[in-house]
C-alpha positions, 0 to 999 in steps of 0.5 A: 500500500502506498503511503498517503501524503498528508494533503490527501488525508482528510483528517489532516486537512485544515481550513484555510484562514481568511486574511484580514484584508479578505474579511474586510472586503467581504464585510464591505460587500455584505454591508452594501447589500444590506444597505441597498435592501434596506433602501429598497424596502422604502420604495413600496410605501412611496409607490402606494402613494401614487393615487395621491400624487405621491404625497406621503405627508401624514402617512404612518410608517409601515413595518417594511419601512421600519425594517429597512431603516434598521437594515440601513443602520446595520449595513452602514456600520458593517460597510464602514468596518470593511473599509478600514485599512489593515497593515498600515504603519503610519510611522514607516514610509515605504522607500520608493521614489515618489517622483516617478509619478510626476515623470510618468506620461499621461496614459489611458489610466489617467484619462479614465481616472479623470473621466470617472472622478468627473462623473462622481463629482457631477453625481455629488454636486447633483445632491445640493443642486436638487434642493432648489428643485424640491423645495417648492414641492416640499413646501406645498405638501407640508404647508411650509412658510414661503414668500407665496405662503407667509401663513405657513407653519415652519419655514421651507428654508429649513430644508436647504439649511439642513442640506448646506449645513450637512455639506460643511460638516461632511467636508470636515468629516470626509477630510479626516476619513480620507487621511485615515482610511484612504482616498478611494475608501472615502469615495466608496463610503460616500457612495454607500451613503448616497444609496442610504440617504436616498430614502429621504424621498420616502420620508412621510414627515418634514422632520424626517426629511430634515434629518435625512437631508442633513445626513445626505449633505454630510456625504455629499460634502465629502466627495468633492475634496476627496476627489481633488485630493486623489487627483492631486496625488495621482496626475503628473505635476506638469498637468495636475493644476489645469486639469483639476480646475477644468474638472472643478469648473464643470459644475454646470453639468450637474445643474443641466442634468438635475433640471432635466430630471426635474422637468421629466421624471420630477413632473411625473413622479413628484419631487420625492423621486429626485431624492430616490434616484440617489439609489441608482446614482449611488450604486453607479458611483460605487461601480465607477470606483472599479477604475479608481486606484488608491492614491500611491502617495497615501499607500507609500506614506502608510508603508503599504509598499506592495500595494503602492508598487501595483498602483505605480505600475498601473500608471506606467510609473517606474518602481524605483527603490531608494534609501529615503523616500521624498515623503520622509520630508513629512516626518515632522508633520503630524495629523489633525486639523490643528496642524492646518492652523500651525506654522508653516500652514497657518497663513495658507489656511487663513487665505483659503478660509477667507476665499471660501467664506467670501465665495460662499457669501457670493453664491448663497447671498449675492446670487440668491438675492440677485433675481429679487434685487434686479426686479426691485431695480425695475427689471421684469422677471423675464428680463432678470432671468435673461440677464443672469443667463446671458452673464453665465453664458458670457463667462463660461468660456473663461473657465478654460482661460482660468485653467490656463492661468492656473497652469501658469501660476496657481498663486497669482490665479488665486490672488487675481480671481479674488481681486477681480471678484472683489472689484466687481462687487465693490462696483455694485457698492459704489453704483448702488441702484444706478447700476441699472441705468447702464445695461452693458456695465451691469453685464460686465459687473455681473460676469465675475460673481455669476461665472467667476464664483464657480471658478473660484471654488474650483481653484480654491479646492484644487489649491487646497489639495496641492498646498498641504502634505500627504498626511493632512492633504485630505483635511486641507481640501476638506477645509477649503470645500467646507468653507466655500459653503459656510457662507451659505449657512449664514445666508440661509439662516437669515432667510429662516429668520425672515430677515428682509432681502438686503439691497444689491449693494449690501449683499455685494459689500458683505461678500467683497470684504473677505475677498479683498482681505484674501487677495491681499493675504494671498500675496504674502502667504500663498506659495507657488504650486505650478508644475511642482511635485507635491513633496517639493512644495511641502519642503519649501513650506517647512524650510521657510518656517524653519 
């Protein structure tokens, strides 16, 4: 009888242990499945309201919806656990050359990454954009107080206030998450939250709508800074700046898509469907991350050398072992938001906060009240809308010019854009109501705040993703993104408090002051990032501080 080998003996067969990484992967997909099922369980109750015009106000939550909520909470917890990385060593940088990323040519992998993240950003921006389209329907269904219904109960402006507040909170939370669990993992988590918070469209009470809108805003506020951080750490330095600004300036695509959806399925299935489409778009975001590698710089900073090598090869970057990685320059940099306000980053952070606050006041204050102010100046509703549309169309081609200027000088593009916006706003302050007497001058003054605001946001977040070290880069871009919406909280809170609409000169002055200070401070504190490796930028900042 031949001797039986140990592998042939069933009694010697031991189960192969599941690796920690595999266990986390399984947890993520199980959590996603549970979250998706929980979300789907909210849809039957929505469909039951079809005969009532999809009005669910006053309906009692059934057992299926309650079960769905429990599944969503459990699914989100399991998914989050599955995205926490294993094998990270934050005190040990992998000794591979980082500069190889900047020396690599633009390849198909880079192009795919750009297209995927552009799509993800569009999906993300659709969330807060949708607020403008659902508020009228929400106000009508719940009898909320609006300009056309001053005798309503709660103010309808509470809904956008909850959403914008969520985006500010989310920018900070996801900024922290991006530096802790990774850029790709943070994007995946945002996609899962998109799926979960789409149940906002099935909430029967206004209070639950507010809660879900807040949570939805938190997830939406995190996608933009994380996407820019990933782009900054992946795209070669010579192309990095202008590509990020160009993608960031394409926010108009989200407005076009959202308005089209509102005029088609929104008219047929009610305002609630505008939130429910978060289920398929959230799943689409998750699917798209299949073509989004993790940031190699993040992997190297955490000592995950094997994973970093695979990503470097994917981008056709040379894998060059070195005695000391360029990332070693960041050894003295510790994590945490507190580091952003300490030397040598305090000056840069001050400028970004001022620019963000100023542009937020422009978008949510000056622009919000502009149609009303133009009508008060004697323009009809049609004329006011036409002026705003024409100003936006005139300024749209300038997005390409801004991208080119950023490619030439990031510092001076930030300074000059801030100064241009401030000068335009002070023009409204100086002229007051007389600005309506000269149509050509009015158009010229409107182009910067109407078109320029979105370009300033793109430049702001792009610069925030370049100016900070790898260990706090996600937090830096999160801070920039969050401050760009902080002005919205102030303005919408005034609407909730029923403060009278301020004049066009007052709204211009409020926005112009921080932009002017930012332009002056930018000259002193901003560093040039044009075509420079990120580690070289950090080295200069640390050297100046020393």
